[in-house]
C-alpha positions as CSV (number, residue, x, y, z in Angstrom):
1,X,50.7,39.3,102.2
2,X,49.7,42.7,103.0
3,X,51.6,45.3,101.1
4,X,51.8,49.3,101.9
5,X,52.9,52.6,101.3
6,X,53.9,54.7,104.0
7,X,55.5,58.2,104.6
8,X,54.8,61.7,103.1
9,X,52.4,62.2,100.3
10,X,54.0,61.9,97.1
11,X,57.4,60.0,98.8
12,X,55.4,57.0,99.7
13,X,57.9,53.9,100.4
14,X,57.0,50.5,100.0
15,X,56.4,48.3,103.3
16,X,54.3,45.0,104.4
17,X,52.6,44.1,107.5
18,X,53.8,41.2,109.8
19,X,51.6,39.0,111.6
20,X,51.6,41.3,114.7
21,X,50.2,44.2,112.7
22,X,53.9,46.0,112.3
23,X,54.6,47.5,109.5
24,X,58.0,46.9,107.9
25,X,60.1,48.7,105.4
26,X,60.6,47.3,102.1
27,X,62.4,49.9,100.6
28,X,65.7,48.3,100.7
29,X,64.0,45.5,98.6
30,X,61.7,47.0,96.0
31,X,61.5,50.6,94.8
32,X,57.4,50.5,95.2
33,X,54.3,48.8,95.3
34,X,53.6,49.7,91.9
35,X,54.0,48.3,88.1
36,X,56.3,45.8,87.4
37,X,57.0,45.0,91.4
38,X,53.7,43.6,91.4
39,X,54.5,40.8,89.0
40,X,54.0,37.3,90.7
41,X,57.8,36.4,90.7
42,X,58.3,39.7,92.9
43,X,55.6,38.8,94.9
44,X,56.9,35.5,95.5
45,X,60.3,36.8,96.4
46,X,58.7,38.9,98.9
47,X,57.0,36.2,100.4
48,X,59.7,34.4,101.2
49,X,61.5,37.5,103.2
50,X,61.5,36.7,106.8
51,X,59.5,40.0,108.3
52,X,61.6,40.1,111.3
53,X,64.9,41.0,109.4
54,X,63.0,44.3,107.9
55,X,63.1,47.7,109.7
56,X,60.1,48.7,111.9
57,X,58.1,51.3,110.5
58,X,57.3,54.0,113.3
59,X,53.7,53.4,114.6
60,X,51.5,56.4,113.7
61,X,53.4,56.7,110.1
62,X,50.6,58.3,107.5
63,X,49.8,55.4,105.1
64,X,49.5,56.2,101.2
65,X,47.5,54.7,98.8
66,X,48.5,51.2,98.6
67,X,49.6,51.1,95.4
68,X,51.6,53.9,93.3
69,X,52.1,55.1,89.8
70,X,48.7,54.3,89.0
71,X,48.0,55.1,85.2
72,X,44.7,53.7,84.7
73,X,41.8,53.8,87.3
74,X,38.8,51.9,86.1
75,X,35.5,51.5,87.9
76,X,32.1,49.8,87.2
77,X,28.9,51.1,87.4
78,X,25.7,49.5,89.1
79,X,27.7,46.4,89.9
80,X,25.5,45.0,92.9
81,X,21.7,44.0,92.4
82,X,20.3,45.6,95.5
83,X,22.2,48.9,94.8
84,X,20.8,49.1,91.2
85,X,17.2,48.4,92.7
86,X,17.7,51.3,95.1
87,X,18.7,54.0,92.1
88,X,15.6,52.5,90.4
89,X,17.9,51.4,87.5
90,X,17.5,48.0,85.3
91,X,20.1,45.5,85.8
92,X,22.9,46.1,83.4
93,X,23.0,43.4,80.4
94,X,26.9,44.3,80.3
95,X,29.4,45.8,82.8
96,X,29.0,49.7,83.1
97,X,32.7,51.2,82.4
98,X,33.9,54.9,83.2
99,X,36.9,56.3,84.4
100,X,38.6,57.9,87.6
101,X,41.3,60.1,87.2
102,X,44.9,58.8,88.8
103,X,44.6,62.2,90.8
104,X,41.7,60.8,92.6
105,X,44.0,58.5,94.5
106,X,44.8,59.2,98.2
107,X,45.5,57.5,101.2
108,X,43.1,55.5,103.4
109,X,42.9,58.3,105.8
110,X,43.7,61.3,103.9
111,X,41.1,63.9,103.9
112,X,38.5,63.9,101.1
113,X,38.0,67.7,99.3
114,X,34.5,68.8,98.4
115,X,35.0,70.0,94.9
116,X,34.0,73.6,94.5
117,X,30.4,74.2,93.7
118,X,29.7,70.9,95.1
119,X,25.9,70.3,96.3
120,X,25.6,66.3,96.1
121,X,28.6,64.6,97.2
122,X,27.8,61.0,97.9
123,X,29.8,57.4,99.4
124,X,30.3,54.3,97.9
125,X,32.3,51.6,99.5
126,X,34.1,49.3,97.0
127,X,36.1,46.4,96.4
128,X,39.2,47.2,93.9
129,X,41.2,44.6,91.8
130,X,45.0,45.6,91.3
131,X,46.6,44.2,88.0
132,X,49.7,42.2,88.1
133,X,50.6,41.3,84.6
134,X,49.4,42.6,81.2
135,X,45.8,41.2,80.4
136,X,44.4,41.1,77.1
137,X,41.5,39.0,75.4
138,X,41.6,37.1,78.8
139,X,39.3,34.3,79.3
140,X,37.3,34.5,82.6
141,X,38.5,31.1,84.0
142,X,42.3,32.5,83.7
143,X,41.3,35.9,84.7
144,X,42.3,36.0,88.6
145,X,45.7,34.7,87.4
146,X,46.3,38.9,86.4
147,X,45.2,40.0,89.6
148,X,48.3,41.1,91.8
149,X,45.6,41.8,94.9
150,X,42.8,43.7,96.0
151,X,41.7,46.2,98.3
152,X,39.2,49.0,99.7
153,X,38.4,51.8,97.4
154,X,36.1,54.8,98.3
155,X,34.6,55.7,95.3
156,X,33.4,59.4,96.1
157,X,30.8,60.6,93.7
158,X,29.6,64.0,93.0
159,X,26.0,63.6,91.6
160,X,25.2,66.5,90.3
161,X,28.4,66.6,88.2
162,X,27.6,62.9,87.5
163,X,23.9,62.6,86.6
164,X,22.9,66.4,85.8
165,X,25.6,68.1,83.9
166,X,25.5,65.8,80.7
167,X,27.8,63.8,79.1
168,X,29.6,60.6,80.9
169,X,29.7,59.6,84.6
170,X,33.5,60.7,84.8
171,X,32.4,64.3,85.6
172,X,31.1,63.3,88.9
173,X,33.8,60.6,89.6
174,X,37.3,62.2,88.8
175,X,37.4,64.9,91.0
176,X,40.6,65.0,93.1
177,X,40.6,63.0,96.7
178,X,37.9,61.0,95.3
179,X,39.4,57.6,95.2
180,X,41.1,56.7,98.5
181,X,42.9,53.2,98.3
182,X,43.8,51.1,101.0
183,X,45.0,50.6,103.9
184,X,46.7,47.3,102.3
185,X,47.0,45.8,98.9
186,X,46.1,42.2,99.8
187,X,47.4,39.4,97.9
188,X,44.8,36.8,96.7
189,X,45.9,34.1,99.3
190,X,45.1,35.9,102.0
191,X,41.7,35.8,101.1
192,X,39.3,32.7,101.2
193,X,36.6,33.8,98.9
194,X,37.0,37.4,97.2
195,X,33.1,36.8,96.4
196,X,32.0,36.6,100.0
197,X,33.6,39.7,102.0
198,X,31.4,41.9,104.3
199,X,31.2,45.7,103.4
200,X,30.2,48.2,105.5
201,X,30.8,52.2,105.2
202,X,29.3,54.8,108.2
203,X,29.2,58.4,108.5
204,X,29.7,60.2,111.6
205,X,29.1,56.8,113.0
206,X,26.0,56.2,111.7
207,X,25.7,53.0,109.5
208,X,24.9,53.8,105.7
209,X,26.3,51.2,103.8
210,X,26.0,47.0,104.5
211,X,26.6,44.8,101.7
212,X,28.6,41.6,100.4
213,X,30.3,41.0,97.3
214,X,28.3,38.1,97.1
215,X,25.7,40.6,95.4
216,X,27.9,41.6,92.4
217,X,26.2,41.1,89.3
218,X,29.6,40.8,87.3
219,X,32.1,39.2,89.4
220,X,36.0,39.7,89.4
221,X,36.6,37.2,87.0
222,X,34.0,38.7,84.7
223,X,35.2,42.2,85.1
224,X,38.7,41.3,84.1
225,X,38.0,39.5,81.5
226,X,35.4,41.8,79.9
227,X,37.8,44.8,80.2
228,X,40.7,42.8,78.8
229,X,38.3,42.5,75.5
230,X,38.3,46.6,75.1
231,X,41.8,47.9,77.0
232,X,44.8,46.4,77.4
233,X,45.2,46.3,81.1
234,X,48.7,46.7,82.6
235,X,50.3,45.8,86.2
236,X,49.4,48.6,88.8
237,X,46.0,49.5,86.9
238,X,43.0,49.6,89.5
239,X,39.5,48.2,88.6
240,X,37.1,49.4,91.1
241,X,34.2,47.0,91.1
242,X,30.8,49.1,92.1
243,X,28.9,49.5,95.6
244,X,26.4,47.5,97.8
245,X,23.0,49.4,98.6
246,X,22.9,52.6,100.8
247,X,24.5,55.4,99.2
248,X,22.9,59.1,100.2
249,X,21.5,59.4,96.6
250,X,19.1,56.5,97.2
251,X,18.0,57.6,100.3
252,X,14.3,59.5,101.0
253,X,15.2,62.3,101.1
254,X,18.6,62.2,99.9
255,X,21.4,62.7,102.0
256,X,24.8,64.2,100.7
257,X,28.3,64.7,102.5
258,X,29.2,68.0,104.1
259,X,32.5,69.9,105.5
260,X,33.4,68.3,108.9
261,X,31.7,64.8,108.1
262,X,33.8,61.6,109.0
263,X,33.5,58.6,106.7
264,X,34.6,55.2,107.7
265,X,34.5,52.0,105.8
266,X,35.9,48.7,105.4
267,X,35.5,45.4,103.7
268,X,36.5,41.8,105.4
269,X,40.1,41.1,105.3
270,X,41.1,44.2,103.7
271,X,40.9,46.7,106.2
272,X,39.3,49.9,106.9
273,X,39.7,53.6,106.1
274,X,38.5,56.7,107.7
275,X,38.4,60.2,106.0
276,X,37.3,63.9,107.3
277,X,35.2,65.5,104.4
278,X,36.9,69.5,104.2
279,X,35.2,72.1,102.2
280,X,37.3,73.1,99.1
281,X,37.9,76.6,100.4
282,X,39.4,75.4,103.7
283,X,41.5,73.2,101.9
284,X,42.4,76.0,99.6
285,X,43.5,78.2,102.5
286,X,45.7,75.1,103.8
287,X,47.5,74.8,100.6
288,X,48.1,78.6,100.6
289,X,49.4,78.9,103.8
290,X,52.0,75.9,103.1
291,X,50.2,73.9,105.9
292,X,49.7,69.8,105.4
293,X,46.6,69.1,103.7
294,X,46.8,65.2,104.7
């Protein structure tokens, strides 16, 4: 299945995508695509529903982040061998962990806001894992049994905050709007091989990133298992798993996002995103005027 959340920001409703690409309203069946509704038995019940029996959602309706009420947004750094090479970093012996704030999460076509004082905001297309049941000390061979699905994540990163301001990477990773998720949460049965998915990202129509999940250093099984030895993973937790080469920081000279840029990105089988980059002051003015910001 492909599950979605649709409607106004903060008031999204659950939905699914039928075989024709039409979004169907699931709000009469479940409250949200979130937490306990991501359990295997709930997903099995949803899979048994005839989509034609559900109301259609009007075409053009905004899509929100594909999973709601995320309490733990975890990220893996330098997890692609070719990306580590472009940054001049050694291959990690163990996964590099950091957190993104849940307030990073927005929909797949919502604006991305440049933080106040930002000079080095960068792009990163990533595969995200969404946890479906509580995981603690899980063996790698069983790790994917704890996964509800996968989605596209744009791990937006402010490199000066991340690398030049001391402390952890979280400073440059946790700004509002720095984690668009979606368009869909795709259940594992829809994906032939999650470790062989093509990935891409364009800025203003120019291809910047081209890669594949096959070049991950630590694959999805290893990541879920590893994290479960350091924290309790709960249904609805999101793990974004690293990016392939082509980030702005790795270019010579380096290139970073500016107001008015349009970023498009996607992963095979998981859909596409598109965001406009908006200056902090312009976004603040919209908020002050009560205008929509998504």
